[in-house]
C-alpha positions, -999 to 999 in steps of 0.1 A, spaced: 798 384 714 780 381 680 763 412 665 725 413 658 733 408 621 754 377 629 727 363 651 702 368 623 725 350 599 728 320 622 691 320 627 686 318 589 711 290 585 694 271 614 659 275 598 672 262 564 688 232 581 657 224 602 630 229 575 645 223 540 653 191 522 684 191 500 674 205 465 697 180 448 692 146 464 658 155 480 667 140 513 654 156 545 676 164 574 709 162 555 717 199 552 742 210 578 758 243 586 794 250 574 819 267 597 816 305 600 834 325 573 834 296 548 836 315 515 804 318 495 785 288 511 767 283 544 752 248 541 762 215 527 743 182 523 762 156 542 748 129 518 754 144 483 778 173 489 754 200 476 765 235 487 741 265 492 743 301 503 719 314 530 710 351 535 687 363 562 671 397 564 644 414 585 614 427 565 580 441 573 563 416 550 576 381 546 554 375 516 574 401 495 610 396 484 629 428 491 645 447 462 680 441 475 698 420 502 733 424 515 757 398 503 792 390 517 827 395 503 829 407 467 863 393 457 855 356 462 820 361 446 835 379 416 861 352 411 835 325 412 813 344 387 842 348 363 846 310 365 808 306 359 803 292 394 771 302 412 758 288 445 720 284 450 706 309 474 682 303 503 667 337 513 652 337 548 629 367 554 622 374 591 593 394 603 587 414 635 595 383 655 616 352 647 583 332 649 574 349 616 597 338 588 597 326 552 623 307 532 627 313 495 651 295 471 669 307 440 686 280 419 721 286 407 712 282 370 688 311 373 714 335 386 731 360 362 759 385 368 735 415 370 721 399 402 753 410 420 764 446 426 797 455 442 796 479 471 821 506 477 852 494 496 854 504 533 873 536 541 909 536 551 899 544 587 875 514 590 885 484 611 885 463 579 898 490 556 895 482 519 871 453 524 844 452 498 811 435 499 783 431 474 745 434 472 721 408 458 698 429 435 669 405 442 645 427 423 661 414 391 653 378 399 621 381 420 600 359 396 626 332 398 625 327 436 604 297 449 589 299 483 597 268 504 583 277 538 
């Protein structure tokens, strides 16, 4: 049974696939969801191979990018950053109901290391003890996001 957070993530990915053209090849309806837990990417263009990350979060105002958004696992993100590899980000903001949403886009070449902040590892008693996530400090890049929908 998926959690509310997981359902929100799937909702965000579905909205990106339904409403967004591929930023690289500009074709419509070519973005498809990747399998759950694919590291650092959620969608791929089945024409040109473009990869993108999708993050969905609930907000009170879909016209304002939040100051921070939860990311995923820190280790693969850190390793990619050390190799100067960044994935473009689709940020799906969901209002009071799922009928109210907006999609923002942040290109990979506009991302810098200070956009990412490691979270504290989970405690030894946690189900996934030692796992460490990260936070997108979206406040640092708020003027670089482009609203798509």
